[in-house]
C-alpha positions, 0 to 999 in steps of 0.5 A: 540494412544498407538497402533500406537507407535513403541517402538523398532524401535530405536533398529535397528539403527546402532548408537544405537547398536554400542553404546550399545555394547560399554557400560560396563553396558551390561550383556554378551550374553545368550540363549533365554531360559535363557532370559525368565527365567531371565525376571522379572515376571509380575504375581505380581504387583511390588511395586517399578518399578524403582528398578525392571527396574534398576535391570533388566537393570543390570541383562539382559543388556540394549538392552535385557531388553528393548525388553522384555514384562515386560518393554513394559507393565510397561513403560506406567505407569511410572510417571515423578518422577519415570523416574527422579530416573531412569535417575539420577541412570543411570547417576551415573553408565553410563552417556550414558545410561541416555541420551539413556533412556531419548531419548527413553522415549521422542521419542518412548513413547512421554513421557514428561520429568520433568525439573529435568530430562532435566537438568540431561541430559543437564549436561551429554551432557555438560560434553561430549561437545555434544553442538548440543544435549545440545542445542536441549534439552534446546530448547525443554524445553523452548518451553514448559516452555515459556516466564517468566520461567527463575526464576523457572528454575534458582531456580531449577539449584541453589538448585538441581545442584549447585555442579555439574560439567559443570554447567557453560556450562548449565547456558550459554546454557540456557541464549543463548537459551532464547536469540535466542527465543527472550525471552530477559527478561529471558535471562537477568535474567539468566545472572544476576544469572550467575554473582552472581555465578561468572559464565562466559557467552560465547561471543556467548550468549552475541552476541545473546542478543546484536543482540536482543537489537540492536534497543534499547539503552540498547544495550550499557549496554550489550556491556559494560557488555561484556567488564567488564566480560572480554569476548573476543569480536569477529568481529560479536560483532562489526558487531552487534553494528554497525548494531544497530547504523545504525538501530537507525539512528546513522550512524556517531556513527557507523562510529566512532565505526568502527574507534575505533575498527580498532584502537584497532587492530580489523579490520572491517568485510565484514558484518559491512562494508556492513551494513554501505554501505547499510545505506549510499545508503538508504540515497542516498549517494552512493559516500560515500558508494563506499568509504567504498567499497574501505576500504574493498579492502584496508583491504584485505577483499573480497567483497561478492555478497551482497556487490556488490548488495548494491552498485548496488541497490544504483546506480539504485535508483539514476538512474545511470544505466551505473555505476550500469552495470559497477559494475556488470561487475566488480564483474564478473571480481573479481570472484563474480557471480551475482545472481538472486537478482543482476539482479532483482535490475538492472531490478528495476532500468530500471523500475524506469526510465521507460526503459523496453527495458533495463529491457529486456536486463537484462533478456537476460543477466540473461538467458545467465548466466543460471539463470531463472526468479523468482517470483520477476523478473516477478513481477517487469516486470508486475509492469513496464509494467503496470506503462507505461500503457502497461497492455496487456503486463503485462497480457501476463507475468501473463499468462507466470508465470502461465504456468511456475508453478509460483503462483502470489500473491495478490500484483501482481494481485492488480497491474494488477487490478488497471491498468485495472481500470485506463484505464476503463476496469473494467469488464476485471478487474472483470474477472481477479479477479474471475480468481485470486480466481480460482487459490487459491489466496485469495483477501484482502481488497486492492484488493476489494478496487481497484475494488470497486473504479473502479466500482464507477468511472464508475458509477456502484454503485450497482455492487460496493455495491454487491462487498462490501457485498461479502467482508464483507461476507468473514469477510474481514474488509472494510476500509474507502477507499472502503466505501468512494468510494461507498459513494462518487459515490452515492453522485456524481450520485445524489443518496443522499437519497441512500447515507444516507441509506448506511451511516446509515448502516455503522454507525449501524455496527460501520464502520463509525467512520472515519471522512472522511466518515462524510465529504463525506456525508456532502459534498454530502448534500451541493453540492445538496443544502441540507445545513440543513442536512449537518449542522445536520450531523455536530452536530452529529459529535460533539455529538459523540466526533468525531473531525472534520477536516478543510475539514468538515468546507470547505464543510459547508462554501461552502454551506453557501456561495452558499446561500450568508450567508457570516456571517455564513461562516466567523463564521465557519472560526473562529470556525476552529481556535478555534478548533486548526485547520488552514484554508487552501487555499481551505477555503479562496478560497471558501469564496473569490469566493463567494465574487467575485460572489457577486461583493465584490472585497474589501472583496475578496482582504482583504482575500488575504492579510489575507492569506499572513499574515497567511503564507498560499500560494494561489493556482492557483485556488485562483489566477483564482478567483482573475483574475475573480474578476478583470475582472468583474471590467474591470481591465483587465491589472491587471488581465494579470499582475497577470498571470505573478505574478503567474509564478514568484511565481512558480504557473502555470496558468491552462486552467481554468485560461486562459479561465477566462481571455480570456472570459473577453477580448472577452466580452470587444471586445478585440478579438486580446488580447484574441487570444494572450493569446491563443498563450501564452497557446501554448508557455507555453505547455498548451493545450487549451480545447474545452471550450477555443475554444468555448469561442473564437468562441462565442467572434467572433460571438457576438463581432467580425467577423462571417467569422473569427468564420467560419474559426476557427471552420472549421480549428479546425474540420479539425485538429480533435480538439473537440469543446463543444456543445455550440461552435456549437450552438453559431455559428448556432444561429449567422448565423440564426440572420444574415439570412445566413440559408445555413451556419446555416444548414452546421454547424447544420449538422456538429454538428450532425456528431460530435455526439452531442445531439440536444435538444428541446431548441436548436431547439426552439432558431433556429426556433425563430430566423428564424421566427423573420426574417420571414424565414418561409420556413427555420424554417419549414425545421428545424421543420421537422428535429426535428420531424424526430429525434423524438423530440416533439415540445414545446409550444414556437416553436408552438407559434413562427411558428403560429405567423410567419404564421399569419404575412406572411398571410399563413393561410393554414399553420397556420391552419395546425400548429394550428391542430398540436399544439392542437393534441400535447395538447399544446393550444395557449396562449391568 
């Protein structure tokens, strides 16, 4: 390391040479021979290198001595105490020499100076009013000393430099640098010592400390100290106080303080008014912010680009884009040029309104001004297009960014990945994910969570698990969202055993301390009928001291309701309250639905009254359950009235609500009212679902007119409105029952064209109905179609055909069917 030092590189600097030539400490010019003679001998080991160095500097001159072999050899053996003596001696004879020697030792020999040397040089620099260099020396010292060093440094200043000149400036600089380094306690300690010594701190030091404390109430202690000390307040002082009050959400106090200082003759500054304007805009009061903008003009202050940007941003957030554009034009008229931030703010405003055309108009204006889009510009464009569902345009912008040398961050990629996953393009998202890694952008837990969640939604749980393992292998801590997405997907896909194994692995790795994961697992057990395991997991939660949530109990209540164990379900509801939790609308609705299915309308209505008494607002699902209960009791008019009550209370019935009541009217053979309710759905901008139409078709088939059912289905088919599979099978069965085989075949082929899979149960139902009406030929046709599509007959179909052949006396066909039955391993029942 020592071989890499260049001890004399500083000698070539013009500033250093001119400084040395001006110092009286130099010896007049001598010959080279004389220099060699005068250089101290290195043959003996000097007992006191300090004396030798000081003597050599005086005899030979500063520059010549430092260039000699003696100094180059002895300098590496000097310790802090020896250097302290040299610097202090030089300070007495020539202060400039002390500073130069100090810098030489630090910069050229990497010597670590003592506190004493630093303070000596600090006092020299303070005496010469070399504030910039003084600050640098103190900064270097405090970087090494660190937080909590104020007491020892103050003690050294008190004991070693009490009577030195310019001590006040050194103390002040010490407090100032502590404050700038955010070592607030140290700064306060220095100020307290200065007060004891009757030394005055500068307003710059007070302002720096005030700025660091502006978020806390102690700010006022510093402000009062400024007034007591008699330090002249500046506009910066007032701006800091106003900023502090605004950050503490004391906006009215900030305005009052501004008025007070104005009354004392200290007018507002652009900075303080900008601060107040910014706060009002964040609160949504742009009109009030504009009044402070006018105050700025009234006091003859010129708004800067930041002033305009504050108001433009506030107007954009409020959706007042026209006014925001007017302010942009106004700033140009007053000679303030919009910057890239201005245009990005305008773009964000258009993005929030979903007006990408306006955003591109801003881009064009920006380009006309000679400004190029930056990373923020591209990010907002990408986000805007993705939010509008135009992922393709977002990907094009990403390519453009890369081609222009911009680097996308993890956030930009996350937006694109999320948008691709939302539209089901998970594999495209994975390709982009690996491109992102190739471009040197490290994925974070958010990126992985988006992809894991997307894969789980597509049912690709194994791929999600692999990605999860990859995330863990990179030491990226998983969150409950990614783990929860995998767990939920496993449960939804019926892989409860695999879900439990994965859950147990999370428990072993101490990653399952989140109640959300327990809730998912409990709900998975309940939904798949394993209530015992769900209860056991709940017991484990209580043993581990994990606090259950209302969601935990809702799942368990649902499980007990499925088993009609209403006593246990009600006991769990009481347990919710005992734990200091509150039952939710979901809790009540789950229990009400169970009572509804059980035909216990009284208990259901009692729970509704209890909800109202506990100020728990019923949801549209709650009302749907009540409507279903009323319909079961044939109270159809009350059910219709409840629809109106829902709207009055601000709840909009959904398709499930209407489907429930429409089905009840169909069963009551009141098809006319059922269709009225269908029209009501359209009037309320509620699009009927395939289930809605299937209910109506079934109602027409069973309780109404089959011809009307035909017309409705054909009309829906012509309008490309999809039906459910049940809608087709109902009308086909109805035509088979009527003996209209032609229509049955027509709708059967239509059903196949729509891509519905026809099961053995559908064929069984059709063939059974045809056989009962002795339509053997037609039954055989359906049987042939079934065999053609690779569906093997079941025993019920075979027996139906055998019985039909026997009744009609078709012995040959009967024997053929019997042979086929035996060949299929389906022996006829006796």
